[in-house]
C-alpha positions as MATLAB code, in Angstrom:
seq = 'MRRMQLYLEDDLSAALNARALLEGVTVSELVRVALRDRFMGNLDERRAAVLGIVGLWKDRPGVEDGDAFIRSLRGDDRPADPA';
ca = [
     -17.620    2.598   -0.021;
     -18.146    0.802   -3.312;
     -17.785   -2.867   -4.073;
     -15.363   -3.772   -6.859;
     -14.163   -6.991   -8.406;
     -10.628   -7.595   -9.632;
      -8.989  -10.337  -11.614;
      -5.559  -11.145  -10.203;
      -2.854  -13.525  -11.310;
      -2.570  -16.605   -9.106;
       0.801  -15.583   -7.662;
      -0.441  -12.109   -6.735;
      -3.560  -13.551   -5.149;
      -1.473  -16.008   -3.127;
       0.885  -13.238   -2.000;
      -2.021  -11.037   -0.909;
      -3.662  -13.888    0.997;
      -0.401  -14.765    2.752;
       0.280  -11.125    3.658;
      -3.267  -10.632    4.943;
      -2.942  -13.708    7.121;
       0.454  -12.576    8.412;
      -0.783   -9.054    9.246;
      -4.171  -10.159   10.530;
      -6.133   -8.008    8.081;
      -8.357   -8.701    5.116;
      -7.144   -8.787    1.537;
      -9.550   -5.921    0.864;
      -7.812   -3.781    3.479;
      -4.392   -4.540    1.992;
      -5.651   -3.545   -1.454;
      -7.216   -0.315   -0.116;
      -4.007    0.660    1.677;
      -1.864   -0.123   -1.369;
      -4.136    1.847   -3.700;
      -4.350    4.777   -1.306;
      -0.554    4.904   -0.938;
       0.028    4.535   -4.680;
      -2.567    6.943   -6.001;
      -3.257    9.322   -3.127;
       0.109    9.272   -1.402;
       0.768    8.320    2.158;
      -1.440   10.268    4.599;
       1.502   11.124    6.864;
       3.510   12.364    3.886;
       0.572   14.471    2.631;
       0.032   15.927    6.094;
       3.751   16.741    6.428;
       3.729   18.414    3.012;
       0.765   20.606    3.950;
       2.259   21.509    7.319;
       5.551   22.262    5.590;
       4.032   25.210    3.751;
       2.404   26.754    6.829;
       3.973   30.157    7.397;
       5.997   29.966    4.193;
       5.318   33.621    3.363;
       5.190   34.956    6.931;
       8.231   37.242    6.395;
       7.553   38.128    2.760;
       7.237   41.888    2.189;
       3.791   43.044    1.125;
       1.963   40.120    2.677;
       1.517   41.480    6.186;
      -2.266   41.211    5.868;
      -3.146   37.848    4.318;
      -6.793   38.753    3.637;
      -5.817   41.949    1.833;
      -3.188   40.100   -0.196;
      -5.662   37.421   -1.327;
      -8.209   40.115   -2.152;
      -5.624   41.879   -4.329;
      -4.915   38.631   -6.184;
      -8.595   38.009   -6.815;
      -9.180   41.517   -8.060;
     -12.804   41.395   -6.978;
     -14.945   43.732   -4.956;
     -16.733   41.294   -2.676;
     -17.480   42.695    0.759;
     -15.079   41.771    3.552;
     -16.088   39.134    6.077;
     -17.857   40.717    9.075;
     -15.664   38.767   11.524;
];
């Protein structure tokens, strides 16, 4: 974690302090959560999006063997995994 300093308008600072007091968290935690949600998206939403694509191509013709399909896309001749 890195330390950062911000300059905030008085009204924003007051709102953050009041919200932190109300929620029983630090202003730093409020800022981290807000930045994470704004720039990285909500973790639950990201997780749901990733889980939403699981099995998306399970019934697609020509993709019965996922490893073989990926290999064909890569077009390389690397040896197969020994597993």
